[in-house]
Each structure stands twice: as structure tokens, then as C-alpha cells.
N, C-alpha and C positions, 0 to 999 in steps of 0.2 A: 607519571601518573597524573590523570585528570579527575576532577571532581564533577558529579553529576547531579542535578535536581530533576525530579520527575513530578510534573503538575498533573493532577488527575491520576494519582497513583493507585486509588481504589478500584479502578475500572479494569476491564479486560486488557486494554492497551498498556495500562500502567503496570499491571502485574506482569504483563509479558515482557516489557522492557526491563523490568526489575530482574526477572529470572535470567535474562540474557547477560545483564551487566554484572550479575554476581559471579559469572565465569569468565568475564573479560579481564586480561591480565593488566590492562592500562587504565582502568576506570574504577574509582571509588564512589559509590553512592553516598552522597552527603546529606540530601534533604528529600523528603517525601511530602508532598502537598495535595490536599483535595478539599473539596467543598463539603463533602460528607464523610462519615466515618472518622471524623477528626478526634484525636486523643487515643485512638486505638493504636497498638503496634501493628506493623504490617503482618508480623507473624500471627497475631491474633485474628485478623481479617482473613488471612490465607495461611491456615495451619501447616501447609506443606513447606512453608518457608521458616518454620521454627528453627533456630540455631543457625540460620543463615543471613537473616536480616531482621533485627528486632527494633529498628528505628520506628519512632511514632509518626503517625500521619498528622501533619501540622495544618492549621487553618491558613488560608491565604494571607491574612493580615497579622499572623503571628511574626514576631521580630525575627526568629530564627529562619522562618521561610523567607525573609528577604535577603539573607546572606548570599553573596556571590558564589556562583560556580563557573566551572569552564564550559559546560554544556547543560542546556535546559530542554527536556522533552516535554512538550505540551500534548498530553493524551487527553484532550479536552474537546468539547463540542465546538461547532462553528460559532465564531464570535468572541471567543475568550482569548485566543492567541493575538488577534489583531488589537487587542486592548493592551494585553500585558507584555507582548514580546518587546516593545520598545524599551521598557525599563530594564529587562533583562539584557538586551543588546547594549545599552548604556553602561551596565556594569562590566561589560567585557565578555559576556557569555556568547557562545554560538547556540542558535535556537533551531530546534527540529519540531515542526508542528504537524500533528496528525490530521487536523481538520482541513477543510477547503480554504481556509483563510490565506494561504500563501502558495496555493497551487498555480496561481495565475500572475502574470506580470502586468496586466491592464485592468483598469477599473471595469471596462465593458465585459470582459470574459468573467470577472468575479460576479458581476451584476446578473449575467445570464445563468451562472451556476446557483446563485442565491434565489433567483426568481423560481427555478425548478424546485427548490425545496420550501418555497413560500416564505422565505426570510426576507428581511430588509436588504435592498439591494445596494446600498451605500456602504462602502467599505470604510472602517473607522481609521485605518492608517494606510491610505493610498500611497503615500510616498515610499512605504516599505516594499510594495509590491515589485518595483523595479530592481530591488535588491535581492529578492528571493530567487531562488533556483528550484526548479521542479526535480524532485527526488527519485527519479528512476535511473539508476546507474547504468543500465543496460542500453539506454538511449542518450544519457546526459553526462557520462563519466567525466569527459573532459572539463565540463563546467563545474563539476563538484570538486573544486580544488581548495587548497588551504586558505585561500583568500575569501571563501564563502562564509558568511555569518548566519545566514538565515535560509532554511530548506523547507519547502512545502512537501511533506510525504504525500504520495499519491493515493487515491482512493483504491480500495481493495479490488473491486472489479476492474478498474482501469489498468492496474499494473499487469494483471494476467493477460488482458486483451491486447495491450500495447506490445507486450514481449511476443505475444502469438502472432500478431499481424505485421509488425515492423519489417521482417525480411521480405514478406510478400509485397509490401508497398515499396520498399527501398529498391527492389529488383524488378518492379512493374510486372509481377507474375499474374496478377488479376486485374480485371476491369474494376476501376474504383467505384463506380456506381452499383456494384453488385454485392457488397460487403453485408453479411448478416452475423450478428453476434447474439448467440443464445446462451445465456449465463445463469447458472444455478449456484446459489449460496446456501451454506449452512446457517443455522439460527443465530450463532454467536456474533454474525455480522451486524446484528441489530443492537449489539451492546448489552451492558449489564442492567441497565434501568428497566424497572418492570413495565411491561406494556401488555394490555389485554390480547393484543394480536399475536403475541409470542408466548402466552400462557400455554402450558403443557397440553391441555385438551385442544387448544387452537392449532398446535403445530404437529402433534403426534398423528401419523398416518394421513397427513395433508401436505399438498404441494399447491403453490399458487404463484401466478405472475403479479407484478405490481409496478407501479409508476410508469404505466404504458403511455401516459401523456408526455413523458420525457424525463429520463433518469438523469440525475445531476452529474454522474461520471461521464456521460456522453460528451460534455463540454471539453474536458481535458483530454479525452481519448482522440476526439476529432482534431483538436489543436495539435497534439503530437504527431498524428498521422499526416495532417496537413503540412506540418514542419518537414517531415520526411519526403513527402510526394512533391512538394512545391505547388500544390493546387488543393482546392477545397475537396474535402471528402466527407460524405454523409453516410452515417451507419443506420442500419435497422438493428436496434438494440433492445433486446428483451431480457429482463431480469426476473428471476424466480427465487422463491425460498423453498428449501427442502428440508424434510425432518432429519437433519444431522447436526452435530455439534459444531464442527469446524470443517472448513474447506470451500474452495470455489472451483467449479468445473465449467469452463467456458468452451463452447462448440462455435468454432468461427469458420465461416464459408465465404467463398468468392468464385466467380467464374474466371476460369483461366483464359489468358490471351492466347491467341493463336500461336502454335508452334512451341508452346511450353510443355515439357515432358515430365513425368515424375521424377526422373533423374535430375532435371533442372531444379525442380522445386527443393529436393532434398539437399543438393549442393548449396543452393541459396541460403537455406536455413543453417546448415552447418557451418558455412563460411561467416554469415552475419553474426552468429552467436558464439564463434570460436573463442573470443576473449572473455566471454560472460561466464564466470566461474559457477554461478548459481542457475544456469539454464542447461537442461539435459534434453537431448533430442532422441526421439523413438520413431520406429516406423510402425506400420499397421500390425505387424506380427507380434509386438509386445503388448500384453495386457497390463495396463497400469490404471491407477485410479487416484483419488484424492488421498487414500490411505497411505500412498507412497511418498507423499510430501509432508504428512502430518508432523507437526513440531520441528519443521526445517524451514529454511530460507530459499529452497529450491522452486523452481518453475519447471515442471516436466511438460514438454510438448510432444504430442503425438502428431506426426506430420504425414499426411496421406493425400492422395488424389483419387477422386471417384471418376475413373475414365469414362464410365457409361454416361455421366452427366456433364463431364469436363468441369467438375468443381474441385477447387482446393478445399481440403478439409483439415483444419488444425484443432486439436483438443488440447487446451491449456489447463493445467492442474496446479493450484497453489494452496497453501494453508492461509486462510484469510487473516488470521491473528499473527502470522509471521511474514511471509513475503508480502502479504497484503496490509501489514501494519508494523509490528514492533521489529521483526527481523530486518525488514527493509529499512526502517529507521536506524538501526544499528549499523547496517551497510553504509548508509549515508554518513553517519557519525565517523565511521572508519576512514572514509575517503576525505572529508573535510579536515580531519586532524592528522592526516598522513599516515595512519596505521594500515597494516595489510588489510585489504578489503574483507578478507574471510575471518579475521580475528574475532573470537567469540561466537562465530557463526558455523565453523567447520565441523559440523556434526550431521549424521544422516537423518535425524528424525526419529520417529517411533512407529514400531509395527507390532502387532496389528492395531 
């Protein structure tokens, strides 16, 4: 049995990992920490947890918040983990950070990510970057070993796109300069903090594209696909917000290389993801949507070829708060602690 600390426990990512850990047979939640809602019990902030976890939410400088645990989840904005992770690592903890602080192994990549967000480009703990491992098990499982101490959880858009495009890149099914990613996210992807742009009247019956000047998740997606391809890949990447609570649907396109058949495409996808327990492959005849991954750690892929235009068409479906956040973080935790990868995650989700 290992102990866990959740920093940023009051947000969507914090309550998400709390819910998951409560049913994990090898983890005990020891400490909940947040900058707001401190002093409240977790079950007061989230009444559906009454009787399951009644621990108080502690201030970061509370003495009890400094006690060591085996694993620390930073469900915090960019800039927090890079300052606080070092202390937790020194206490012997393994750290899983939800933000972009440790998704990159070089200062230059982090700087480009931060620039796109309009944040300071200097990393506060650059020496830790080379210790971190990017936490997409479907691409980096061999690296997510028991020796790993620091994991950078992926961006929510990024994980669905990478899982969706990796087989096409690895098998050179498409022209690398033809890739288009059309990605739609539910409103919870913006987090819990109040923002006029996500006020109910602004979101109801409204859809819009955003960050057309360059979305920050493109940095990690292009890095991962470049790693697979062995050459530079540039994406046309468009993100949109739709009036739904949770889920991301990414429509991914590329021009097929000469001689590639629909059968070749399906075989490549099934083969690449054969060992990935949370990826399910469907053909064009199956009607699925984000509802079918809600509350689960699965990524459902509809794999298709538009023979009229010679285009690969892959539709990736994830729950942004699960496979795009807390569920993926738990999957990473299982791997770096040597637990079965599906432990605490082997459930089908919720329908409808």
C-alpha cells in the first residue's frame, strides 16, 4: 500500500484523481492540498464524496501538508510544479504533474510552449526536465518504468491526437505534410476557475475556435510525432469549444501515400495498438461518440478511408477529465509503481 498527496485537490483534476484513488486497492489518500477552499472537508466541497473521503483541504504551508507521501499529484496550473516538485522528490516521492511544466525535456521546447500561452519562458527547474518522462503510455510505456520519479502528464488535446495519429506516422501511411487536426473540447477543459468566456450564457448554444495563432499542445504533439517519424512534422491544428460538459472529439486527416489500401490502414492501426489496453478501434460502420468514453480512461478511434479523396480519416474520442487528465495520470502511476496498468481504471464509464 502506498500513500498519495493531491496538490490542487479542489479543482476538476483534483477531484478526478481523488475519485479514482478511492477505488484503487493499493493506494491510500493521505493529504489534500489547495490554495483555495482550505479548511473545508473534501466531502463538503464535493458532497458526492461524503462518507468516502472526509479529509480536510490543507493550505500549502500547513505542517501536515509537508508530510512525505509515496506519490504526489500536482493538479495545478503551469508554474506550480516546477517550483514545488523538487521538495517532494527530495522527500522520496514520485511526482506526476498535470501541467506543462514537465512535458518537455529541453528548455527550448518548454520555452516555445510557454510563449504560446503568454507565460514567462524561463523554466524555474531546468535540471529536472531531463529527469522527466512524458506520460503517454501508448507511446512511452517502456520509459515509464519503476526507476522514473517524475512524469509530465500530457495535454488533453495532445493525448487524443497522438494516439490517433501515431499508427499512421509509424507505418508511413500518409504524407507527413498533409496532416490536419480538427479538435473539439467540452467546457470542463477550461477548468473550474470562473471566467466570463465560460459563463453559461457565453457557452450555451455557442461554438467557437480559439488560439488560432498557435495552440500550446501543438508543441508536444509535433515533438512526439517527430520522434516516431524521424523527421519534422508540422500540423494544421484547430481547437474549438463546444457546449458540452466533458469530452474531446478530434477529427484527424491526412493524404494517403500511393498504394495504401483501407485494409492496410486498419491492419496498421490494430497492430500498433494491440498492446494498448485503453485503445479501442472501430470502423466506419460503428456509430460512437464522446458519450461512449465518458467517465472512462479509454480512447476510442474510428478509423476510415475516404477513397473518393484518398484521405485517411481518424476520429478520436476521449473524456478530457479522464484519458485527458486524471485517468491518464493514474495509468502513469500504475506503471511507475509496478502495479497492473489497468488497476483502478478497469471500468467501462457511464452511459448515457
